[in-house]
Each structure stands twice: as structure tokens, then as C-alpha cells.
N, C-alpha and C positions, 0 to 999 in steps of 0.2 A: 504494500500500500504506500501511497505517497500523498503528501499534502500539496495541492495545487492552489497557489495564491494568485488571485487576479489583482493586479496593481492598478493604481489610479491612472497610470499612463496607458492602460489597455493591454500591457504585456502580462506575462505570467512568470511566476517563480515556482520552483519545485523543491520540496523538502522530502527526502526519503527518511522516514522514521516509522516507528511502531505506532499503531493507532492509539495506544495508551498514553503516549506523550505528545500527540499531535497538537493539542491546545497550547501546551507549554512551549513547543517549538515555534508555533505561530506567534506566540507572545514575544519570544526572543527576536524573531524576524521583524515583527512590527516595531520593536524598540530600536533596532538597528537601522530601520528603513522608515523613519518617522514620516507619517502622513501618506505613505504609499499603499497601505492595505485597503483594498476595496472589499474583497470577500475571499473565502477559501472553501475548498471541498476535499474530502478524502477520495482519492481516485485509485482504482486497482492498477497495478503495474501493467497489466495487459492493455490498458487503455491509454498508455503513453507511447507515442510513436517510437519505434526502434531507431529510425533514421532521423537525425536532427539537422539535416540540410536547411530546413526552413524553420528552425527553432524560434527565430525572431518573429515568425508569423503564426505561431501557435496561439490558440485561444481555447478557453474552457467552454464547452457546450454541454450543459448538464453535468455529468460525471465522466466526460470523455474529452480528451484533447483533440482538437481538429486544427487543420491548417486554414487560416483565413486567406481566401483566394486573392483578394485585393492586396493584402500585405505581401503575399508570396510573389505576386507579379512584380511588385516594386523591388523586392529583394533580388529577384531574378535579373531585373534590369540594372539595379545599382551594383550588385556584386557578381554578376555574370554566372549565377547558379544554373 
């Protein structure tokens, strides 16, 4: 399981941790990233893409990470992916 945090800037951050300490880990993250926490969900590892070529285009959709097509197209153009 992983904690997927949706940030205020629209990106996501991922914390790999045990479910039992998820709230504590999110609290630590929130303190170190003041004002960035929007929401978070526990997401099964199987719902986190194995390839991270478009990691900067990942978004949380329910309890699954998906690639935002608009962000991915911009990354492809900007970074030549």
C-alpha cells in the first residue's frame, strides 16, 4: 500500500508505508511541505504505474493513479519523451 498525496499544485507525492502509520507519515509530509497538502488516499501498489516516464503527469483518480493526457502531451513536447 502507498499513500498518494494530491498537492495544491495539482501534482502528487507518494509515500510507501504501512497502513498503520499512514496518518503519521502524512502529518510529517505536511509539516515539511507547508501549505501543499490538498488530500490523500491509500492506494494499492498494483494501482501505481510501473513505468514512470510520465510521473510528472500522474494524477489521482479515485484510488488509482492515471496519466493526465494534457500534462503528458506537454511533457512529451518539453522533454522529448
